[in-house]
Legacy VTK file of the C-alpha trace (Angstrom):
# vtk DataFile Version 3.0
C-alpha trace
ASCII
DATASET POLYDATA
POINTS 167 float
126.680 74.033 53.185
128.962 72.723 50.441
131.746 70.361 51.456
134.166 68.068 49.682
133.224 64.394 49.968
135.050 61.265 48.865
133.167 59.321 46.197
133.893 55.642 45.652
133.753 54.405 42.068
133.357 50.964 40.598
136.654 49.343 39.495
138.382 51.314 36.704
135.382 53.669 36.416
136.827 56.831 37.963
136.825 58.760 34.698
133.307 57.575 33.808
132.010 58.743 37.189
133.849 62.052 36.860
132.183 62.627 33.457
128.783 61.801 34.986
129.326 64.455 37.651
130.370 66.967 34.977
127.228 66.223 32.934
125.112 66.964 36.011
127.043 70.193 36.798
128.377 68.745 40.064
131.785 70.146 40.960
134.246 67.270 41.222
137.959 66.608 41.307
139.471 63.543 39.647
143.163 63.365 40.612
145.202 61.518 37.992
148.784 61.254 36.809
150.136 61.027 33.285
151.982 57.829 32.422
153.909 56.637 29.415
152.557 53.140 28.714
154.508 50.453 26.889
151.536 49.826 24.593
150.756 53.045 22.679
147.021 52.218 22.698
146.900 51.966 26.503
145.557 54.703 28.742
147.879 57.684 29.067
146.538 58.565 32.539
146.099 56.610 35.745
144.042 57.592 38.784
146.151 58.856 41.672
143.683 57.256 44.090
142.301 54.227 42.227
138.594 53.873 42.969
138.119 57.360 44.439
137.445 60.951 43.456
136.132 64.036 45.224
132.806 65.890 44.910
131.962 69.364 46.207
128.264 69.493 47.054
125.686 70.415 49.654
124.209 67.020 50.558
121.096 68.733 51.945
120.329 70.079 48.461
121.665 67.334 46.175
121.018 64.295 48.368
123.179 61.213 48.753
121.060 59.103 46.405
121.830 61.466 43.497
125.550 60.727 43.992
125.211 56.995 44.653
122.913 55.914 41.817
124.680 56.948 38.648
126.869 55.004 36.195
130.259 54.174 37.693
129.294 55.096 41.275
129.719 52.806 44.271
128.593 55.372 46.865
130.231 57.881 49.165
132.886 56.913 51.695
131.065 56.932 55.024
131.788 56.185 58.663
128.864 55.173 60.897
126.477 56.118 58.056
127.938 59.644 57.988
129.619 60.685 54.693
133.278 61.547 55.206
134.145 65.125 54.320
137.544 66.487 53.334
138.846 69.991 54.033
139.234 72.574 51.269
142.897 72.919 52.270
143.566 69.242 51.640
142.047 69.442 48.156
144.097 72.585 47.388
147.294 70.895 48.611
146.523 67.771 46.602
145.981 69.828 43.431
149.250 71.669 44.012
151.217 68.441 44.556
149.735 66.754 41.482
150.477 69.824 39.343
154.108 69.534 40.512
154.144 65.816 39.671
152.731 66.535 36.213
155.463 69.094 35.552
158.175 66.689 36.770
156.719 63.872 34.659
156.744 66.078 31.569
160.433 66.852 32.166
161.269 63.177 32.779
159.592 61.994 29.573
160.884 64.816 27.397
163.212 63.482 24.702
166.204 65.606 25.717
168.928 63.117 24.850
169.904 61.734 21.469
171.548 58.443 20.666
175.317 58.822 20.966
175.274 61.751 23.426
178.075 61.668 26.000
176.709 61.636 29.541
178.020 62.029 33.056
176.450 59.704 35.614
175.445 61.815 38.633
174.029 59.176 41.051
174.014 55.498 41.814
176.684 52.818 41.667
178.306 54.274 38.543
178.490 57.853 39.837
181.448 59.680 38.299
181.614 57.525 35.157
180.981 58.733 31.633
178.583 56.879 29.360
177.101 57.012 25.863
173.313 57.373 25.604
171.468 54.595 23.752
167.661 54.795 24.293
164.827 55.723 26.628
163.177 52.524 27.837
159.488 52.327 26.897
156.928 52.918 29.627
159.443 54.021 32.263
161.647 56.930 33.206
164.737 54.778 32.690
167.455 54.899 30.046
169.995 52.490 28.606
173.553 53.734 28.330
176.862 52.154 27.348
179.755 52.202 29.802
183.315 51.512 28.621
184.971 49.495 31.360
187.194 47.703 28.887
188.500 49.312 25.734
186.344 48.573 22.662
183.805 46.596 24.767
180.947 48.878 25.845
178.626 47.383 28.464
174.893 48.246 28.305
173.498 49.470 31.644
169.949 50.535 32.536
169.342 53.280 35.110
166.850 56.026 36.023
166.949 58.934 33.577
167.476 61.365 36.439
170.899 59.765 37.135
172.444 61.050 33.891
173.296 64.473 32.534
174.574 65.476 29.105
178.187 66.689 29.073
LINES 1 168
167 0 1 2 3 4 5 6 7 8 9 10 11 12 13 14 15 16 17 18 19 20 21 22 23 24 25 26 27 28 29 30 31 32 33 34 35 36 37 38 39 40 41 42 43 44 45 46 47 48 49 50 51 52 53 54 55 56 57 58 59 60 61 62 63 64 65 66 67 68 69 70 71 72 73 74 75 76 77 78 79 80 81 82 83 84 85 86 87 88 89 90 91 92 93 94 95 96 97 98 99 100 101 102 103 104 105 106 107 108 109 110 111 112 113 114 115 116 117 118 119 120 121 122 123 124 125 126 127 128 129 130 131 132 133 134 135 136 137 138 139 140 141 142 143 144 145 146 147 148 149 150 151 152 153 154 155 156 157 158 159 160 161 162 163 164 165 166
């Protein structure tokens, strides 16, 4: 009977192990999130559960050794020498949540604002103030805006991008 099991990977080898499973036609699920790194050559994805991914197999047919002795593998998560299984519902819920996170991340990183746009601050300490958009900060979902507390002396302030809205 096929079940979902938790596979443990070697450090920073989740994607390698996932590709090994795909090459062997073993159904697997590698949960990851998209990130916007500071260095443009850095990885654009990060594992949601560093060091772990999920495999859907019948251990009676495939055997544990087939899953443990491949590049990037560190074995299956087991308790008292019994591999830990995960319900289908949990995997479905996890996929749904990560799809929602991916959609939210795409909205957060979308270049919706342009330099000089007038913004209303919706949350935080400066709620109710107006500001002028400057830039998105690299590698984060934060922005830098200019607040005018004193005439002709704008003050740069950094805050989460979700705190501002274009007027």
